[in-house]
N, C-alpha and C positions, 0 to 999 in steps of 0.2 A: 574608550569604552571600558568600564570597570569589569572586573571578573564576575561579579554577581549578575550584572546585566547580560553578559555573554552566556552564562550558565542558564539563566532564565529563558533566553531566546532558543538555545539549543534544546532544552527540555521541552519547550513548546513545540518545536519542530518535530521532535521524536514522537510526542503525543499525536501530532497531526499525521505523521507517517503511519502510525498504528491505526488511527481512525480511518485514514484513506484506504488502508488494507482491508479493513472491515467493510467499508462502504462498497469497495470494488467487488468483494466476495458476494455481498448481498445482491448486487446488480448483475452478477454473472460476468463481470469483466476480469481482465488479467490483474492479479494481485500486485505485480510490479508496477503497473500503471497507477494503481491507488497509492502505493508507497511513494512513488515519485511525485505525484500531484501533491500529496500531503507534505512531503519533505521540502520541496522547492518552492511551493506557493503558499504553504501554511493554511490558514483559515479560508482564504480565497480559493485555494486548490480543492478544499473539501466541498465548497459550494459548487464549483465547476463540476467536480466528480458526481455530486448529487444530482445535478441537472442533466448529466449525460444519459442517453437512453439505455434501458436494460438490454443486455445481449441475449438473455434467455427468453424463451417464449412463455406465454401464460400457461398455467397448470392445466387448463382445459384442453388446449390444443396439443399438448405434449402426450396426453393419454392415448390419442388416436394415432400418433406417429410411431414409426419403428424405433426400437431402442438404439442408442448410440453405438457406432462401430468401435471395434477394439482400437483402431487407429485414433479415433477421436478421444477415447479414454486416455490413451498414452500421451496425446498432445496436451490434454488438460492437466495430467500429472506433471508433465515437464514444465508447463507454465507455472504451476504452483511451486515446484522446486526452484525455478528461476527466481520467483518472487521472494522466496525465503532466503536464497543466497544474497540477493540484492539487499534485502532488509537487514540481514545480519551483518553484512559488510558495512552498510551505512551506520548501523548501530555501534559497531566496534570503533569505527572512525570517530563518531561523535563522542563516545566514551573517552577515547584518547584525547580529543580536544578539551573535554571537560577537565580531565586530570591535568593536562598541560596548563589550563587556565588557573586551576587551583594552586598548583605547586610552583608556578612562575611568579 
């Protein structure tokens, strides 16, 4: 496999990972889940992620329910932090692979 082909595939997977992150946030799902679906399955992972059900309730029913607890807010913040750590780790690994492919 040529260096240009490898770079093209890696850049495509990076874009899929970021799109997966975005789709997961919009559907109320864990961002790490979106990153992993996009990174490992590419376009197919984005389709699968798009077909998964939303985890958030509709806007109408949430107005009558009680506000989230402090524990739920901390859990959501920890999930977002974990997603960012996973995303940045994968991104730096892919950048290293691209640089290795270019300079070898």
